[in-house]
C-alpha positions as CSV (number, residue, x, y, z in Angstrom):
1,M,424.6,64.3,112.9
2,A,421.0,64.0,112.8
3,N,420.9,59.9,113.1
4,K,422.7,60.1,116.3
5,L,421.0,61.3,119.8
6,F,422.9,61.4,123.2
7,I,420.7,61.8,126.1
8,K,422.4,62.1,129.5
9,S,421.9,59.2,131.7
10,P,419.7,59.3,135.0
11,V,422.6,56.5,136.1
12,S,426.0,57.4,136.7
13,D,427.7,53.9,135.3
14,V,425.5,52.9,133.0
15,A,425.3,53.1,129.0
16,V,422.6,51.9,126.7
17,L,422.9,52.0,122.8
18,D,419.8,51.8,120.3
19,I,421.4,50.8,117.1
20,K,418.9,50.8,114.2
21,L,420.4,49.0,110.9
22,N,419.1,48.5,107.5
23,L,418.0,45.3,107.8
24,G,414.4,45.4,108.7
25,S,411.3,44.0,106.6
26,L,411.6,47.4,104.1
27,Q,415.4,47.5,103.2
28,E,416.4,43.3,102.6
29,A,417.4,42.6,99.4
30,Y,416.5,38.9,99.8
31,P,413.7,39.0,102.4
32,G,414.8,36.8,105.6
33,V,418.7,37.3,105.4
34,A,418.2,39.4,108.7
35,N,416.6,36.5,110.4
36,V,419.8,34.5,109.0
37,L,422.3,37.1,110.3
38,I,421.2,37.2,113.7
39,P,422.3,33.7,114.6
40,L,425.6,34.2,112.7
41,W,426.3,37.2,114.4
42,R,425.4,35.4,117.9
43,M,427.7,32.7,117.0
44,S,431.1,34.7,116.4
45,N,434.0,35.0,119.1
46,Y,433.0,39.0,119.3
47,A,429.3,38.0,120.9
48,R,431.4,35.4,123.4
49,E,433.4,38.3,124.4
50,L,430.6,40.7,124.8
51,E,429.0,38.2,127.2
52,R,432.4,37.7,128.7
53,V,432.7,41.7,130.1
54,G,429.3,41.8,130.9
55,V,427.7,43.5,128.1
56,S,424.0,42.4,127.6
57,F,422.9,42.8,123.9
58,S,419.5,41.6,121.8
59,F,418.3,42.3,118.2
60,E,415.0,42.4,117.1
61,K,413.9,42.5,113.5
62,G,411.3,44.9,113.0
63,F,409.3,46.6,109.9
64,D,411.6,49.5,109.2
65,A,415.1,48.5,111.1
66,L,416.7,45.7,112.7
67,T,417.4,47.2,116.2
68,L,420.5,45.9,118.3
69,R,420.0,46.9,121.7
70,V,423.2,47.0,123.8
71,K,423.6,47.7,127.7
72,A,427.2,48.1,129.7
73,R,429.1,49.6,132.3
74,Y,430.0,53.0,131.3
75,S,433.8,52.1,132.2
76,V,433.6,49.2,129.4
77,V,431.5,50.6,126.6
78,G,434.3,52.0,124.4
79,K,435.3,48.2,124.3
80,A,432.2,47.1,123.8
81,V,431.2,49.0,121.1
82,K,434.4,47.6,119.2
83,L,433.2,44.4,119.7
84,I,430.1,45.4,118.2
85,E,431.6,46.7,115.1
86,G,433.5,43.4,115.0
87,M,430.7,41.3,115.2
88,L,428.3,43.1,113.1
89,L,431.1,43.0,110.2
90,N,432.1,39.5,110.9
91,P,429.3,36.9,110.8
92,V,430.7,33.1,110.9
93,I,429.3,32.7,107.2
94,D,430.9,29.0,107.5
95,R,428.0,28.2,109.7
96,L,425.3,29.4,107.3
97,G,423.5,26.0,107.5
98,D,422.8,26.4,111.4
99,A,422.0,29.7,111.2
100,I,419.3,28.7,108.4
101,R,418.0,26.0,110.4
102,E,418.0,28.1,113.3
103,A,416.4,30.9,111.9
104,R,413.4,28.4,110.1
105,T,412.7,26.9,113.6
106,S,412.3,30.1,115.0
107,I,410.0,31.2,112.4
108,S,408.0,27.9,112.5
109,I,407.6,28.2,116.1
110,N,406.5,31.7,116.0
111,R,403.8,30.8,112.8
112,E,402.3,28.1,115.4
113,D,401.5,30.9,117.8
114,T,398.1,31.7,116.9
115,A,398.4,35.7,117.9
116,V,401.6,36.2,116.0
117,R,400.5,34.2,113.3
118,S,397.2,35.9,113.1
119,V,398.7,39.4,112.8
120,A,401.4,38.2,109.8
121,E,398.2,37.0,108.1
122,A,396.3,40.2,108.2
123,L,399.2,42.3,107.1
124,K,399.8,40.3,104.1
125,V,396.3,40.7,103.2
126,L,396.4,44.5,104.3
127,F,399.5,45.3,102.7
128,N,399.9,42.9,99.5
129,D,403.2,43.2,97.7
130,H,404.8,45.9,99.7
131,P,407.2,44.8,102.2
132,Y,405.3,45.4,105.4
133,S,403.5,42.5,104.3
134,R,406.3,40.2,105.2
135,H,406.1,39.9,109.2
136,P,409.6,40.2,110.8
137,I,409.5,37.0,112.8
138,A,406.5,35.1,111.4
139,Y,406.6,35.3,107.3
140,D,407.0,32.0,105.1
141,Y,410.6,33.3,104.4
142,R,412.3,30.8,101.7
143,L,415.2,30.7,103.4
144,D,417.1,27.9,102.0
145,G,417.7,30.0,98.8
146,I,420.1,32.1,101.1
147,T,423.5,31.8,100.3
148,R,426.8,33.1,101.2
149,D,426.7,35.9,98.9
150,H,423.4,37.1,100.0
151,I,425.1,37.4,103.3
152,R,428.2,39.2,102.1
153,E,426.2,41.6,100.1
154,A,424.2,42.3,102.9
155,I,427.4,43.0,105.3
156,E,428.7,45.3,102.5
157,S,425.3,47.2,102.1
158,L,425.1,47.2,106.1
159,R,424.1,51.1,107.4
160,V,423.3,52.6,110.5
161,L,419.8,54.0,110.4
162,S,420.2,55.9,113.8
163,L,422.3,55.7,117.0
164,T,420.5,56.8,120.4
165,I,422.9,56.5,123.3
166,V,422.0,57.1,127.0
167,A,425.3,57.4,128.9
168,P,426.9,59.9,131.4
169,E,428.7,61.7,128.4
170,N,428.7,61.9,124.8
171,T,431.8,59.9,124.2
172,V,430.1,57.0,122.3
173,D,430.0,56.6,118.7
174,I,430.0,53.6,115.9
175,D,432.7,53.3,113.3
176,L,430.0,52.0,110.4
177,P,428.6,54.0,107.5
178,Y,425.4,56.0,108.2
179,T,422.2,56.3,106.1
180,N,419.0,57.9,106.3
181,Y,415.8,56.5,106.5
182,E,413.8,56.2,103.1
183,G,410.4,54.8,103.3
184,V,408.4,53.2,100.5
185,P,404.9,54.6,99.5
186,V,401.8,52.0,99.7
187,N,400.1,52.1,96.3
188,R,397.0,50.2,97.5
189,F,395.7,48.7,100.9
190,R,393.7,45.9,100.5
191,S,390.7,44.4,102.3
192,G,389.4,41.1,102.8
193,D,389.1,38.1,105.5
194,V,391.5,35.0,105.7
195,D,390.9,32.0,108.0
196,V,393.8,29.6,108.5
197,K,392.9,26.6,111.0
198,L,395.9,25.1,112.9
199,E,395.5,21.6,114.5
200,G,395.7,21.3,118.0
201,K,394.7,24.6,119.0
202,V,392.5,25.4,121.9
203,Q,392.3,29.0,121.2
204,T,391.7,31.0,117.9
205,T,393.0,34.4,117.4
206,I,391.2,37.1,115.7
207,T,392.9,40.2,114.0
208,I,391.6,43.0,112.7
209,A,393.9,45.4,110.6
210,Y,393.6,49.1,109.7
211,P,396.1,51.2,107.7
212,S,396.7,54.2,109.5
213,Y,398.6,57.4,109.6
214,G,402.7,56.6,109.8
215,I,405.2,58.4,112.1
216,K,405.9,61.5,110.4
217,D,402.4,62.9,110.4
218,L,402.7,63.9,113.4
219,E,398.9,65.1,114.4
220,G,397.4,62.3,112.5
221,S,399.3,59.5,114.3
222,F,398.9,61.3,117.9
223,R,395.3,61.3,117.6
224,V,395.1,57.7,116.3
225,T,397.7,56.9,119.8
226,V,394.8,58.3,121.7
227,M,392.0,56.6,119.9
228,N,394.0,53.3,120.2
229,T,394.1,54.1,123.8
230,V,390.3,54.2,124.4
231,L,389.6,51.3,121.8
232,G,391.8,48.6,123.6
233,G,395.2,50.2,125.0
234,M,394.2,50.2,128.5
235,G,394.2,47.5,129.7
236,L,391.2,46.4,131.8
237,V,389.0,49.7,131.3
238,S,389.7,49.7,127.5
239,R,386.7,49.3,125.6
240,L,387.1,46.0,123.6
241,Y,388.4,44.5,126.7
242,R,384.9,45.8,128.6
243,E,382.6,44.6,125.7
244,V,384.3,41.5,124.8
245,R,385.8,40.1,127.9
246,V,383.6,41.4,130.5
247,R,380.1,42.4,129.2
248,R,379.7,38.9,127.5
249,G,380.7,36.9,130.2
250,G,384.1,35.8,128.9
251,L,383.3,35.6,125.4
252,A,387.1,36.1,124.8
253,Y,390.5,35.4,126.8
254,Y,391.8,38.5,126.0
255,A,391.0,41.7,123.8
256,Y,393.0,44.6,123.2
257,S,394.5,46.9,120.4
258,M,397.9,48.5,119.5
259,Y,398.9,51.4,117.1
260,W,401.9,50.8,115.0
261,P,403.0,53.9,113.5
262,L,405.8,53.2,111.1
263,G,407.7,55.1,108.3
264,S,405.6,53.9,105.6
265,S,402.7,53.8,106.9
266,G,400.6,53.4,110.3
267,I,398.7,50.0,111.3
268,L,395.9,49.8,113.9
269,I,395.1,46.4,115.2
270,A,392.6,44.7,117.4
271,M,392.9,41.6,118.5
272,A,391.3,38.9,120.9
273,G,391.8,35.1,121.9
274,V,388.3,32.9,121.5
275,R,387.1,29.7,121.3
276,R,386.5,28.9,117.7
277,E,382.7,28.2,118.2
278,V,382.0,31.9,119.4
279,L,384.3,33.1,116.9
280,K,381.3,35.0,114.7
281,E,380.0,36.5,117.9
282,A,383.4,37.9,119.1
283,L,384.4,39.1,115.8
284,E,380.6,41.0,115.5
285,V,381.0,42.6,118.7
286,M,384.7,43.7,118.0
287,L,383.7,45.6,114.9
288,S,380.7,46.6,116.8
289,T,382.7,48.4,119.8
290,I,385.3,49.7,116.8
291,G,382.3,51.2,115.0
292,E,380.8,52.8,117.9
293,Q,381.7,56.5,117.3
294,T,380.6,58.6,120.3
295,I,383.7,59.4,123.0
296,S,383.1,60.9,126.3
297,E,385.1,63.7,127.7
298,E,385.8,61.1,130.7
299,E,387.1,58.4,128.7
300,L,389.0,60.9,126.5
301,R,390.7,62.3,129.7
302,M,391.5,59.1,130.9
303,A,393.4,57.9,127.8
304,I,395.3,61.2,127.5
305,R,396.2,60.7,131.2
306,N,397.3,57.0,130.3
307,R,399.4,58.2,127.4
308,V,401.1,61.0,129.3
309,G,401.7,58.4,132.4
310,R,403.3,56.2,130.3
311,L,406.2,58.3,128.7
312,K,406.9,59.3,132.3
313,V,407.5,55.9,133.6
314,N,409.3,54.5,130.5
315,A,411.6,57.8,130.8
316,E,412.6,56.5,134.4
317,S,415.1,54.1,133.2
318,P,418.2,54.3,130.6
319,E,416.7,51.4,128.4
320,G,413.3,53.2,128.7
321,M,414.9,56.3,127.4
322,A,416.7,54.9,124.6
323,M,413.8,52.9,123.3
324,L,411.5,56.0,123.6
325,Y,413.7,58.5,121.8
326,S,415.3,56.3,119.2
327,V,412.7,57.1,116.5
328,I,413.5,60.7,116.7
329,P,416.7,60.2,114.8
330,T,415.7,57.0,113.1
331,Y,412.6,59.1,111.3
332,G,414.4,62.5,111.3
333,L,411.5,63.7,113.8
334,P,411.5,67.1,115.7
335,T,413.9,67.0,118.6
336,D,411.1,68.0,120.7
337,Y,408.8,65.3,119.7
338,Y,407.3,64.1,122.7
339,E,406.6,67.6,124.0
340,R,404.4,68.2,121.0
341,F,402.7,64.8,121.6
342,I,401.8,66.1,125.5
343,N,400.7,69.6,124.0
344,Y,399.0,68.2,121.1
345,I,396.8,65.5,122.8
346,S,396.2,67.6,126.2
347,G,394.0,70.0,123.5
348,L,391.8,66.8,121.8
349,R,388.3,66.8,121.8
350,P,386.2,63.9,121.8
351,E,384.9,64.6,118.5
352,D,388.6,64.8,116.9
353,I,389.0,61.0,118.1
354,S,384.9,60.3,116.9
355,R,386.1,61.6,113.3
356,E,389.3,59.4,113.0
357,L,386.9,56.1,114.0
358,R,384.4,57.3,111.4
359,N,386.6,57.6,109.0
360,L,388.5,54.2,109.4
361,P,388.6,52.2,106.1
362,R,387.5,48.6,105.4
363,P,389.8,46.3,107.5
364,A,391.8,43.2,106.6
365,I,390.7,40.4,109.0
366,A,392.8,37.0,109.8
367,V,391.5,34.3,112.0
368,V,394.2,31.8,112.9
369,G,393.7,28.8,115.1
């Protein structure tokens, strides 16, 4: 089955499951229903029984999927899967009001976080009315409109996008219907600025968001992964950190970048936390740093070593392996995806990264704080 991937665990009595469900921002028939379903699932007796038998699990709503991550002793994984099936198919719908309040509180807290909120505001500008404009945990969802019928419809439509299993033996499956991931094309990206002032905040967060390659564009996404590493993905030696944090005498509390290669689009994001009185200067330095197109051979090789090293470290644990490899069955990627990644980036030249920097479109910029 293309949607299922088994990887033999390096640990003899541990099973880790990564279950992707069709309840990310992209697939919700009623936006925000997954935010309410998560507490409804956690309220169930199935969830309590999972915890009683020592199974750890967590939910994460993303843009393309809702992920359920499970870790259990291999000796109880069969029972764990049955409990998971029961939990997912039987939310405690009688406590819908409690779940809405819990989801609303969580979203309100996230929207008060200047970093999370700034990303949410930038994506709202960048993607306009596309589902990616709805940040999974910080969009202003209209949760009060969610009814029992919405919950029932979501459960009836529940499908597994992918199941990644890291275990000693390939004996695990989940008895829920599967479906393939289907992207939603972005008709038009928008650029522009938004400034949201929140009371009582010492720190202001700047988010600069660019559209980029989706994950299925292998070579494009590989190049931008390395470009992002140079810009702000290598911690203290990254360009943004050096220029904004170090060389400007602490102009920012932090500065970094990240790249999300999703199924329908990629998103390149540069961020910095600053005092509002130095906001203009910090933003100018960030844009100037991103616009610097000269890449040295040493800088490129350092970024490549960084990316390969991260892969090796993440693949040392069952949890890391499940998170890494779950993209393959989710998006229908080649089974040798990471081998292709390493081979491709190892042959990159500085001008390949310079070209990507040169071709960046106008961004969406959000300031919150």
